[in-house]
DRENKOL-969162 format. One record per residue: x, y, z of N, C-alpha, C, CB in turn; residue in three letters. Coordinates in nm, 2 decimals, always signed. Glycine has a CB too. Example, Ala and Ser with C-alpha at 12.3 -4.5 7.8 and 13.67 -1.06 7.14 Angstrom:
[site [+1.32; -0.57; +0.78]; [+1.23; -0.45; +0.78]; [+1.32; -0.33; +0.78]; [+1.13; -0.45; +0.90]; Ala]
[site [+1.28; -0.22; +0.71]; [+1.37; -0.11; +0.71]; [+1.29; +0.00; +0.79]; [+1.41; -0.06; +0.57]; Ser]
This chain:
[site [+7.26; +11.77; +10.07]; [+7.13; +11.77; +9.99]; [+7.02; +11.75; +10.09]; [+7.14; +11.65; +9.88]; Unk]
[site [+6.93; +11.85; +10.08]; [+6.81; +11.84; +10.16]; [+6.69; +11.77; +10.09]; [+6.77; +11.98; +10.20]; Unk]
[site [+6.64; +11.68; +10.15]; [+6.53; +11.60; +10.09]; [+6.40; +11.66; +10.14]; [+6.53; +11.44; +10.12]; Unk]
[site [+6.30; +11.66; +10.05]; [+6.17; +11.71; +10.08]; [+6.11; +11.61; +10.19]; [+6.08; +11.73; +9.95]; Unk]
[site [+6.04; +11.66; +10.29]; [+5.97; +11.57; +10.38]; [+5.86; +11.50; +10.32]; [+5.92; +11.63; +10.50]; Unk]
[site [+5.85; +11.37; +10.36]; [+5.74; +11.29; +10.30]; [+5.62; +11.31; +10.37]; [+5.78; +11.14; +10.30]; Unk]
[site [+5.51; +11.35; +10.30]; [+5.38; +11.38; +10.37]; [+5.33; +11.25; +10.43]; [+5.28; +11.44; +10.26]; Unk]
[site [+5.26; +11.26; +10.54]; [+5.20; +11.14; +10.61]; [+5.11; +11.06; +10.51]; [+5.12; +11.19; +10.74]; Unk]
[site [+5.03; +11.13; +10.42]; [+4.95; +11.06; +10.34]; [+5.02; +10.97; +10.24]; [+4.85; +11.15; +10.28]; Unk]
[site [+5.15; +11.00; +10.22]; [+5.22; +10.91; +10.13]; [+5.29; +10.79; +10.20]; [+5.32; +10.98; +10.06]; Unk]
[site [+5.29; +10.79; +10.34]; [+5.35; +10.68; +10.40]; [+5.26; +10.55; +10.38]; [+5.38; +10.71; +10.55]; Unk]
[site [+5.32; +10.43; +10.37]; [+5.23; +10.31; +10.36]; [+5.15; +10.29; +10.48]; [+5.32; +10.18; +10.33]; Unk]
[site [+5.03; +10.25; +10.46]; [+4.93; +10.22; +10.56]; [+4.92; +10.07; +10.58]; [+4.79; +10.28; +10.53]; Unk]
[site [+4.90; +10.02; +10.70]; [+4.88; +9.88; +10.71]; [+4.75; +9.83; +10.63]; [+4.86; +9.84; +10.86]; Unk]
[site [+4.76; +9.72; +10.57]; [+4.66; +9.67; +10.49]; [+4.57; +9.57; +10.58]; [+4.71; +9.60; +10.37]; Unk]
[site [+4.44; +9.58; +10.56]; [+4.35; +9.49; +10.62]; [+4.35; +9.36; +10.55]; [+4.22; +9.55; +10.64]; Unk]
[site [+4.38; +9.25; +10.61]; [+4.37; +9.12; +10.54]; [+4.24; +9.09; +10.49]; [+4.41; +9.01; +10.62]; Unk]
[site [+4.23; +9.02; +10.37]; [+4.10; +8.99; +10.32]; [+4.01; +8.91; +10.41]; [+4.12; +8.91; +10.20]; Unk]
[site [+4.06; +8.83; +10.49]; [+3.97; +8.76; +10.59]; [+3.91; +8.85; +10.69]; [+4.05; +8.65; +10.67]; Unk]
[site [+3.98; +8.95; +10.73]; [+3.93; +9.04; +10.82]; [+3.82; +9.13; +10.76]; [+4.05; +9.14; +10.88]; Unk]
[site [+3.85; +9.17; +10.63]; [+3.76; +9.25; +10.55]; [+3.62; +9.16; +10.53]; [+3.82; +9.29; +10.41]; Unk]
[site [+3.64; +9.03; +10.51]; [+3.53; +8.95; +10.49]; [+3.45; +8.94; +10.62]; [+3.57; +8.81; +10.44]; Unk]
[site [+3.52; +8.93; +10.74]; [+3.45; +8.93; +10.87]; [+3.36; +9.06; +10.88]; [+3.55; +8.92; +10.99]; Unk]
[site [+3.43; +9.17; +10.84]; [+3.36; +9.30; +10.85]; [+3.23; +9.31; +10.77]; [+3.44; +9.41; +10.81]; Unk]
[site [+3.22; +9.22; +10.67]; [+3.10; +9.23; +10.59]; [+2.98; +9.14; +10.65]; [+3.13; +9.17; +10.45]; Unk]
[site [+3.01; +9.07; +10.76]; [+2.91; +8.99; +10.83]; [+2.81; +9.09; +10.89]; [+2.97; +8.90; +10.93]; Unk]
[site [+2.68; +9.06; +10.89]; [+2.58; +9.15; +10.94]; [+2.59; +9.18; +11.09]; [+2.44; +9.09; +10.91]; Unk]
[site [+2.65; +9.08; +11.17]; [+2.67; +9.11; +11.31]; [+2.80; +9.19; +11.35]; [+2.67; +8.98; +11.39]; Unk]
[site [+2.88; +9.22; +11.24]; [+3.01; +9.28; +11.26]; [+3.01; +9.43; +11.24]; [+3.11; +9.21; +11.18]; Unk]
[site [+3.09; +9.50; +11.31]; [+3.11; +9.64; +11.29]; [+3.26; +9.68; +11.33]; [+3.01; +9.72; +11.37]; Unk]
[site [+3.32; +9.77; +11.26]; [+3.45; +9.81; +11.30]; [+3.44; +9.90; +11.43]; [+3.52; +9.89; +11.19]; Unk]
[site [+3.54; +9.87; +11.51]; [+3.54; +9.95; +11.64]; [+3.68; +10.01; +11.66]; [+3.49; +9.86; +11.77]; Unk]
[site [+3.68; +10.14; +11.69]; [+3.81; +10.22; +11.71]; [+3.80; +10.26; +11.86]; [+3.82; +10.34; +11.61]; Unk]
[site [+3.92; +10.31; +11.90]; [+3.92; +10.36; +12.04]; [+3.82; +10.47; +12.06]; [+4.07; +10.41; +12.08]; Unk]
[site [+3.81; +10.56; +11.95]; [+3.72; +10.67; +11.96]; [+3.57; +10.63; +11.96]; [+3.74; +10.77; +11.85]; Unk]
[site [+3.54; +10.51; +11.89]; [+3.40; +10.46; +11.88]; [+3.37; +10.35; +11.98]; [+3.37; +10.42; +11.74]; Unk]
[site [+3.46; +10.32; +12.08]; [+3.43; +10.22; +12.17]; [+3.30; +10.25; +12.25]; [+3.55; +10.21; +12.27]; Unk]
[site [+3.29; +10.37; +12.29]; [+3.17; +10.41; +12.39]; [+3.04; +10.38; +12.32]; [+3.18; +10.56; +12.43]; Unk]
[site [+3.04; +10.41; +12.18]; [+2.92; +10.39; +12.10]; [+2.89; +10.24; +12.10]; [+2.94; +10.44; +11.96]; Unk]
[site [+2.99; +10.16; +12.08]; [+2.98; +10.01; +12.08]; [+2.93; +9.96; +12.20]; [+3.11; +9.94; +12.05]; Unk]
[site [+2.99; +10.01; +12.31]; [+2.95; +9.96; +12.45]; [+2.81; +10.00; +12.49]; [+3.05; +10.02; +12.56]; Unk]
[site [+2.76; +10.12; +12.43]; [+2.63; +10.17; +12.46]; [+2.51; +10.08; +12.41]; [+2.61; +10.30; +12.41]; Unk]
[site [+2.54; +9.99; +12.31]; [+2.45; +9.91; +12.25]; [+2.42; +9.79; +12.35]; [+2.49; +9.86; +12.11]; Unk]
[site [+2.29; +9.75; +12.38]; [+2.26; +9.65; +12.47]; [+2.28; +9.52; +12.42]; [+2.13; +9.67; +12.51]; Unk]
[site [+2.30; +9.42; +12.51]; [+2.32; +9.28; +12.47]; [+2.46; +9.22; +12.48]; [+2.27; +9.26; +12.34]; Unk]
[site [+2.47; +9.11; +12.42]; [+2.60; +9.04; +12.42]; [+2.68; +9.07; +12.31]; [+2.59; +8.88; +12.43]; Unk]
[site [+2.81; +9.09; +12.33]; [+2.90; +9.14; +12.22]; [+3.04; +9.08; +12.25]; [+2.90; +9.29; +12.21]; Unk]
[site [+3.11; +9.07; +12.14]; [+3.25; +9.02; +12.15]; [+3.34; +9.12; +12.07]; [+3.27; +8.88; +12.09]; Unk]
[site [+3.45; +9.17; +12.13]; [+3.55; +9.25; +12.07]; [+3.66; +9.16; +12.02]; [+3.61; +9.35; +12.16]; Unk]
[site [+3.69; +9.17; +11.89]; [+3.79; +9.09; +11.83]; [+3.92; +9.17; +11.82]; [+3.75; +9.03; +11.70]; Unk]
[site [+4.03; +9.13; +11.89]; [+4.16; +9.19; +11.88]; [+4.25; +9.11; +11.79]; [+4.23; +9.21; +12.02]; Unk]
[site [+4.28; +9.16; +11.67]; [+4.34; +9.07; +11.56]; [+4.47; +9.12; +11.51]; [+4.25; +9.04; +11.45]; Unk]
[site [+4.52; +9.23; +11.56]; [+4.64; +9.29; +11.49]; [+4.76; +9.20; +11.46]; [+4.68; +9.41; +11.57]; Unk]
[site [+4.84; +9.23; +11.38]; [+4.97; +9.17; +11.35]; [+4.95; +9.02; +11.30]; [+5.06; +9.18; +11.47]; Unk]
[site [+4.87; +8.99; +11.20]; [+4.85; +8.86; +11.15]; [+4.98; +8.78; +11.11]; [+4.76; +8.85; +11.05]; Unk]
[site [+5.08; +8.87; +11.07]; [+5.21; +8.80; +11.03]; [+5.28; +8.74; +11.16]; [+5.31; +8.90; +10.97]; Unk]
[site [+5.26; +8.81; +11.27]; [+5.32; +8.77; +11.40]; [+5.23; +8.67; +11.47]; [+5.34; +8.89; +11.50]; Unk]
[site [+5.10; +8.68; +11.46]; [+5.00; +8.59; +11.52]; [+4.91; +8.54; +11.41]; [+4.92; +8.67; +11.62]; Unk]
[site [+4.95; +8.43; +11.35]; [+4.87; +8.38; +11.23]; [+4.73; +8.32; +11.28]; [+4.95; +8.27; +11.17]; Unk]
[site [+4.72; +8.29; +11.40]; [+4.59; +8.24; +11.45]; [+4.48; +8.35; +11.43]; [+4.59; +8.19; +11.61]; Unk]
[site [+4.51; +8.48; +11.42]; [+4.40; +8.58; +11.41]; [+4.32; +8.55; +11.29]; [+4.46; +8.73; +11.41]; Unk]
[site [+4.38; +8.50; +11.18]; [+4.30; +8.48; +11.06]; [+4.21; +8.36; +11.07]; [+4.40; +8.46; +10.93]; Unk]
[site [+4.26; +8.25; +11.15]; [+4.17; +8.14; +11.17]; [+4.06; +8.18; +11.26]; [+4.26; +8.02; +11.24]; Unk]
[site [+4.08; +8.27; +11.36]; [+3.96; +8.31; +11.44]; [+3.87; +8.40; +11.36]; [+4.00; +8.39; +11.56]; Unk]
[site [+3.92; +8.48; +11.26]; [+3.83; +8.56; +11.18]; [+3.73; +8.47; +11.10]; [+3.91; +8.65; +11.09]; Unk]
[site [+3.78; +8.35; +11.06]; [+3.70; +8.26; +10.98]; [+3.59; +8.19; +11.08]; [+3.79; +8.16; +10.91]; Unk]
[site [+3.64; +8.15; +11.19]; [+3.54; +8.08; +11.29]; [+3.44; +8.17; +11.36]; [+3.62; +8.02; +11.39]; Unk]
[site [+3.48; +8.29; +11.38]; [+3.39; +8.38; +11.46]; [+3.25; +8.39; +11.40]; [+3.44; +8.51; +11.48]; Unk]
[site [+3.23; +8.41; +11.27]; [+3.10; +8.41; +11.23]; [+3.02; +8.29; +11.25]; [+3.10; +8.44; +11.09]; Unk]
[site [+3.09; +8.18; +11.24]; [+3.03; +8.04; +11.26]; [+2.98; +8.03; +11.41]; [+3.13; +7.93; +11.23]; Unk]
[site [+3.06; +8.08; +11.50]; [+3.03; +8.09; +11.64]; [+2.91; +8.17; +11.67]; [+3.14; +8.14; +11.72]; Unk]
[site [+2.90; +8.29; +11.60]; [+2.78; +8.38; +11.61]; [+2.66; +8.30; +11.56]; [+2.80; +8.51; +11.53]; Unk]
[site [+2.67; +8.23; +11.45]; [+2.55; +8.16; +11.40]; [+2.51; +8.05; +11.50]; [+2.58; +8.09; +11.26]; Unk]
[site [+2.61; +7.98; +11.56]; [+2.58; +7.87; +11.66]; [+2.50; +7.92; +11.76]; [+2.71; +7.80; +11.72]; Unk]
[site [+2.54; +8.03; +11.82]; [+2.47; +8.09; +11.94]; [+2.34; +8.16; +11.91]; [+2.55; +8.20; +12.01]; Unk]
[site [+2.32; +8.21; +11.78]; [+2.20; +8.26; +11.74]; [+2.10; +8.14; +11.73]; [+2.21; +8.32; +11.60]; Unk]
[site [+2.14; +8.03; +11.68]; [+2.05; +7.91; +11.68]; [+2.01; +7.87; +11.82]; [+2.12; +7.79; +11.62]; Unk]
[site [+2.10; +7.89; +11.92]; [+2.06; +7.87; +12.06]; [+1.99; +7.98; +12.13]; [+2.18; +7.84; +12.13]; Unk]
[site [+1.96; +8.09; +12.05]; [+1.89; +8.20; +12.11]; [+1.96; +8.31; +12.17]; [+1.80; +8.16; +12.21]; Unk]
[site [+2.08; +8.32; +12.14]; [+2.17; +8.44; +12.18]; [+2.23; +8.51; +12.07]; [+2.29; +8.39; +12.27]; Unk]
[site [+2.19; +8.63; +12.05]; [+2.25; +8.72; +11.95]; [+2.39; +8.78; +12.00]; [+2.15; +8.83; +11.90]; Unk]
[site [+2.49; +8.77; +11.92]; [+2.62; +8.82; +11.96]; [+2.66; +8.92; +11.85]; [+2.74; +8.70; +11.98]; Unk]
[site [+2.69; +9.05; +11.90]; [+2.74; +9.14; +11.81]; [+2.90; +9.13; +11.81]; [+2.70; +9.28; +11.84]; Unk]
[site [+2.96; +9.16; +11.70]; [+3.11; +9.15; +11.68]; [+3.16; +9.29; +11.66]; [+3.15; +9.06; +11.56]; Unk]
[site [+3.26; +9.33; +11.75]; [+3.33; +9.45; +11.72]; [+3.46; +9.42; +11.68]; [+3.34; +9.54; +11.85]; Unk]
[site [+3.50; +9.44; +11.56]; [+3.64; +9.42; +11.50]; [+3.72; +9.54; +11.53]; [+3.63; +9.39; +11.35]; Unk]
[site [+3.81; +9.53; +11.62]; [+3.90; +9.64; +11.66]; [+4.00; +9.68; +11.55]; [+3.97; +9.60; +11.79]; Unk]
[site [+4.00; +9.80; +11.51]; [+4.10; +9.84; +11.41]; [+4.24; +9.83; +11.46]; [+4.07; +9.97; +11.36]; Unk]
[site [+4.34; +9.81; +11.38]; [+4.47; +9.79; +11.41]; [+4.53; +9.92; +11.50]; [+4.55; +9.77; +11.29]; Unk]
[site [+4.48; +10.04; +11.45]; [+4.54; +10.15; +11.52]; [+4.49; +10.16; +11.67]; [+4.51; +10.27; +11.45]; Unk]
[site [+4.38; +10.10; +11.70]; [+4.32; +10.11; +11.84]; [+4.35; +9.98; +11.92]; [+4.18; +10.14; +11.83]; Unk]
[site [+4.40; +9.89; +11.85]; [+4.42; +9.74; +11.91]; [+4.50; +9.75; +12.04]; [+4.49; +9.64; +11.80]; Unk]
[site [+4.61; +9.82; +12.04]; [+4.69; +9.82; +12.16]; [+4.62; +9.89; +12.28]; [+4.83; +9.90; +12.14]; Unk]
[site [+4.56; +10.00; +12.25]; [+4.50; +10.07; +12.36]; [+4.38; +10.00; +12.42]; [+4.45; +10.20; +12.31]; Unk]
[site [+4.30; +9.94; +12.33]; [+4.18; +9.86; +12.38]; [+4.23; +9.73; +12.45]; [+4.09; +9.83; +12.26]; Unk]
[site [+4.34; +9.68; +12.39]; [+4.39; +9.56; +12.47]; [+4.43; +9.59; +12.60]; [+4.50; +9.49; +12.39]; Unk]
[site [+4.50; +9.70; +12.62]; [+4.54; +9.75; +12.76]; [+4.43; +9.78; +12.85]; [+4.63; +9.88; +12.74]; Unk]
[site [+4.32; +9.84; +12.79]; [+4.20; +9.87; +12.86]; [+4.14; +9.74; +12.93]; [+4.10; +9.93; +12.78]; Unk]
[site [+4.14; +9.63; +12.85]; [+4.09; +9.51; +12.90]; [+4.19; +9.40; +12.95]; [+4.01; +9.44; +12.79]; Unk]
[site [+4.32; +9.45; +12.96]; [+4.42; +9.36; +13.02]; [+4.47; +9.25; +12.93]; [+4.36; +9.30; +13.15]; Unk]
[site [+4.46; +9.27; +12.80]; [+4.50; +9.17; +12.70]; [+4.65; +9.18; +12.67]; [+4.42; +9.18; +12.58]; Unk]
[site [+4.72; +9.08; +12.68]; [+4.86; +9.09; +12.64]; [+4.89; +8.97; +12.54]; [+4.95; +9.08; +12.77]; Unk]
[site [+4.79; +8.90; +12.50]; [+4.81; +8.79; +12.41]; [+4.71; +8.82; +12.29]; [+4.78; +8.64; +12.47]; Unk]
[site [+4.75; +8.78; +12.17]; [+4.66; +8.79; +12.06]; [+4.65; +8.66; +11.99]; [+4.70; +8.89; +11.96]; Unk]
[site [+4.55; +8.62; +11.92]; [+4.42; +8.70; +11.91]; [+4.35; +8.69; +12.04]; [+4.32; +8.64; +11.80]; Unk]
[site [+4.26; +8.78; +12.07]; [+4.17; +8.78; +12.19]; [+4.02; +8.82; +12.15]; [+4.23; +8.88; +12.30]; Unk]
[site [+3.94; +8.74; +12.20]; [+3.80; +8.77; +12.20]; [+3.75; +8.81; +12.34]; [+3.72; +8.64; +12.15]; Unk]
[site [+3.71; +8.94; +12.34]; [+3.66; +9.00; +12.47]; [+3.51; +9.00; +12.47]; [+3.71; +9.14; +12.49]; Unk]
[site [+3.45; +8.93; +12.57]; [+3.31; +8.92; +12.57]; [+3.25; +9.03; +12.67]; [+3.26; +8.77; +12.62]; Unk]
[site [+3.15; +9.09; +12.62]; [+3.09; +9.20; +12.70]; [+2.93; +9.17; +12.71]; [+3.11; +9.34; +12.63]; Unk]
[site [+2.87; +9.22; +12.81]; [+2.73; +9.22; +12.82]; [+2.69; +9.36; +12.86]; [+2.69; +9.11; +12.92]; Unk]
[site [+2.60; +9.42; +12.78]; [+2.54; +9.56; +12.81]; [+2.65; +9.65; +12.83]; [+2.45; +9.56; +12.93]; Unk]
[site [+2.77; +9.63; +12.76]; [+2.89; +9.72; +12.78]; [+2.98; +9.68; +12.88]; [+2.84; +9.85; +12.82]; Unk]
[site [+2.96; +9.59; +12.97]; [+3.04; +9.54; +13.08]; [+3.12; +9.42; +13.04]; [+2.95; +9.51; +13.21]; Unk]
[site [+3.25; +9.42; +13.09]; [+3.33; +9.31; +13.07]; [+3.28; +9.18; +13.13]; [+3.46; +9.34; +13.11]; Unk]
[site [+3.29; +9.07; +13.06]; [+3.25; +8.94; +13.11]; [+3.37; +8.84; +13.12]; [+3.13; +8.87; +13.02]; Unk]
[site [+3.44; +8.82; +13.01]; [+3.55; +8.73; +13.00]; [+3.63; +8.74; +12.87]; [+3.50; +8.59; +13.01]; Unk]
[site [+3.74; +8.67; +12.86]; [+3.82; +8.68; +12.74]; [+3.86; +8.53; +12.71]; [+3.95; +8.77; +12.76]; Unk]
[site [+3.87; +8.50; +12.58]; [+3.92; +8.38; +12.52]; [+4.05; +8.43; +12.44]; [+3.81; +8.30; +12.44]; Unk]
[site [+4.16; +8.36; +12.45]; [+4.28; +8.38; +12.37]; [+4.30; +8.27; +12.28]; [+4.40; +8.40; +12.46]; Unk]
[site [+4.36; +8.31; +12.16]; [+4.41; +8.21; +12.06]; [+4.29; +8.13; +11.99]; [+4.50; +8.11; +12.13]; Unk]
[site [+4.34; +8.04; +11.91]; [+4.25; +7.96; +11.84]; [+4.21; +7.84; +11.92]; [+4.32; +7.92; +11.71]; Unk]
[site [+4.09; +7.79; +11.93]; [+4.05; +7.68; +12.01]; [+3.98; +7.58; +11.92]; [+3.95; +7.72; +12.12]; Unk]
[site [+3.97; +7.46; +11.97]; [+3.89; +7.36; +11.90]; [+3.75; +7.40; +11.91]; [+3.90; +7.21; +11.95]; Unk]
[site [+3.66; +7.36; +11.81]; [+3.53; +7.41; +11.80]; [+3.45; +7.37; +11.94]; [+3.46; +7.34; +11.68]; Unk]
[site [+3.46; +7.25; +11.98]; [+3.39; +7.22; +12.11]; [+3.43; +7.30; +12.22]; [+3.40; +7.08; +12.14]; Unk]
[site [+3.57; +7.33; +12.24]; [+3.61; +7.41; +12.34]; [+3.55; +7.55; +12.34]; [+3.76; +7.42; +12.34]; Unk]
[site [+3.55; +7.61; +12.21]; [+3.49; +7.74; +12.20]; [+3.34; +7.74; +12.24]; [+3.49; +7.79; +12.05]; Unk]
[site [+3.27; +7.65; +12.19]; [+3.13; +7.63; +12.23]; [+3.10; +7.62; +12.38]; [+3.07; +7.51; +12.17]; Unk]
[site [+3.18; +7.53; +12.44]; [+3.16; +7.51; +12.59]; [+3.20; +7.64; +12.66]; [+3.25; +7.38; +12.63]; Unk]
[site [+3.31; +7.69; +12.63]; [+3.36; +7.81; +12.70]; [+3.27; +7.93; +12.68]; [+3.50; +7.85; +12.66]; Unk]
[site [+3.22; +7.95; +12.56]; [+3.13; +8.06; +12.53]; [+3.00; +8.03; +12.61]; [+3.10; +8.08; +12.37]; Unk]
[site [+2.95; +7.92; +12.62]; [+2.83; +7.89; +12.69]; [+2.85; +7.93; +12.84]; [+2.78; +7.74; +12.68]; Unk]
[site [+2.97; +7.89; +12.90]; [+3.00; +7.93; +13.03]; [+3.01; +8.08; +13.05]; [+3.13; +7.86; +13.08]; Unk]
[site [+3.07; +8.15; +12.95]; [+3.08; +8.29; +12.96]; [+2.94; +8.36; +12.95]; [+3.17; +8.34; +12.84]; Unk]
[site [+2.85; +8.31; +12.86]; [+2.72; +8.36; +12.85]; [+2.64; +8.35; +12.98]; [+2.65; +8.29; +12.75]; Unk]
[site [+2.68; +8.25; +13.06]; [+2.60; +8.23; +13.19]; [+2.67; +8.29; +13.30]; [+2.59; +8.07; +13.22]; Unk]
[site [+2.78; +8.36; +13.28]; [+2.86; +8.43; +13.38]; [+2.81; +8.57; +13.40]; [+3.00; +8.44; +13.36]; Unk]
[site [+2.84; +8.63; +13.51]; [+2.80; +8.76; +13.54]; [+2.92; +8.85; +13.50]; [+2.77; +8.78; +13.69]; Unk]
[site [+2.90; +8.97; +13.47]; [+3.01; +9.07; +13.43]; [+3.10; +9.08; +13.55]; [+2.96; +9.21; +13.39]; Unk]
[site [+3.22; +9.12; +13.51]; [+3.33; +9.12; +13.62]; [+3.42; +9.24; +13.58]; [+3.41; +8.99; +13.63]; Unk]
[site [+3.52; +9.25; +13.66]; [+3.62; +9.35; +13.63]; [+3.72; +9.30; +13.54]; [+3.69; +9.40; +13.76]; Unk]
[site [+3.76; +9.38; +13.44]; [+3.86; +9.33; +13.34]; [+3.99; +9.31; +13.41]; [+3.88; +9.43; +13.22]; Unk]
[site [+4.07; +9.20; +13.37]; [+4.20; +9.18; +13.43]; [+4.29; +9.31; +13.39]; [+4.26; +9.05; +13.38]; Unk]
[site [+4.39; +9.33; +13.48]; [+4.49; +9.43; +13.45]; [+4.60; +9.36; +13.38]; [+4.54; +9.50; +13.57]; Unk]
[site [+4.68; +9.43; +13.29]; [+4.78; +9.37; +13.22]; [+4.89; +9.31; +13.31]; [+4.84; +9.46; +13.13]; Unk]
[site [+4.90; +9.37; +13.43]; [+5.00; +9.31; +13.53]; [+5.14; +9.35; +13.50]; [+4.98; +9.16; +13.54]; Unk]
[site [+5.22; +9.36; +13.61]; [+5.36; +9.37; +13.59]; [+5.43; +9.27; +13.67]; [+5.41; +9.51; +13.63]; Unk]
[site [+5.53; +9.20; +13.60]; [+5.59; +9.10; +13.68]; [+5.69; +9.15; +13.79]; [+5.66; +9.01; +13.58]; Unk]
[site [+5.67; +9.11; +13.90]; [+5.75; +9.16; +14.02]; [+5.85; +9.06; +14.07]; [+5.66; +9.21; +14.13]; Unk]
[site [+5.83; +8.93; +14.03]; [+5.92; +8.82; +14.08]; [+6.01; +8.77; +13.98]; [+5.83; +8.71; +14.14]; Unk]
[site [+6.10; +8.69; +14.03]; [+6.20; +8.63; +13.94]; [+6.14; +8.51; +13.88]; [+6.32; +8.60; +14.00]; Unk]
[site [+6.22; +8.41; +13.82]; [+6.16; +8.30; +13.76]; [+6.08; +8.21; +13.85]; [+6.26; +8.22; +13.69]; Unk]
[site [+6.12; +8.21; +13.98]; [+6.04; +8.13; +14.08]; [+5.91; +8.20; +14.12]; [+6.12; +8.10; +14.20]; Unk]
[site [+5.89; +8.33; +14.08]; [+5.77; +8.40; +14.11]; [+5.79; +8.47; +14.25]; [+5.66; +8.30; +14.11]; Unk]
[site [+5.90; +8.45; +14.31]; [+5.92; +8.52; +14.44]; [+5.95; +8.66; +14.43]; [+6.03; +8.45; +14.52]; Unk]
[site [+5.90; +8.75; +14.51]; [+5.94; +8.89; +14.51]; [+6.07; +8.91; +14.58]; [+5.83; +8.98; +14.57]; Unk]
[site [+6.14; +9.01; +14.54]; [+6.27; +9.04; +14.61]; [+6.27; +9.15; +14.70]; [+6.38; +9.07; +14.50]; Unk]
């Protein structure tokens, strides 16, 4: 018995969690895909890319989605406007590799399109504020590479 092939449009698509959709409604937020990254990077000023995929595996991503608009508001009160690029799930892996991210959730900070630093996971409020202040005072740098482990458990190469 030959079954008809299932068209791609009939396959289930990942759903965007409501907290991510709510984040995308924030005035400072915009969706970012791999194809649209250059447009996002071309915009001047401070920005943060939010890598949030797989909330079932990384439940902290939803916590970060809630806190991120509050952080944007905090730094706006301090005189720094932050744009939020919410990376879509389909582009998350490629953009994560581009910026050397192997852990999720990740906040990748950029200035005028150049990499500055990354924060991983959910943090206490004061830790976020202090680290972001340090990041905003830092110069752009080269993004980390994902790296390949070459040593054993002791870290020694063979």
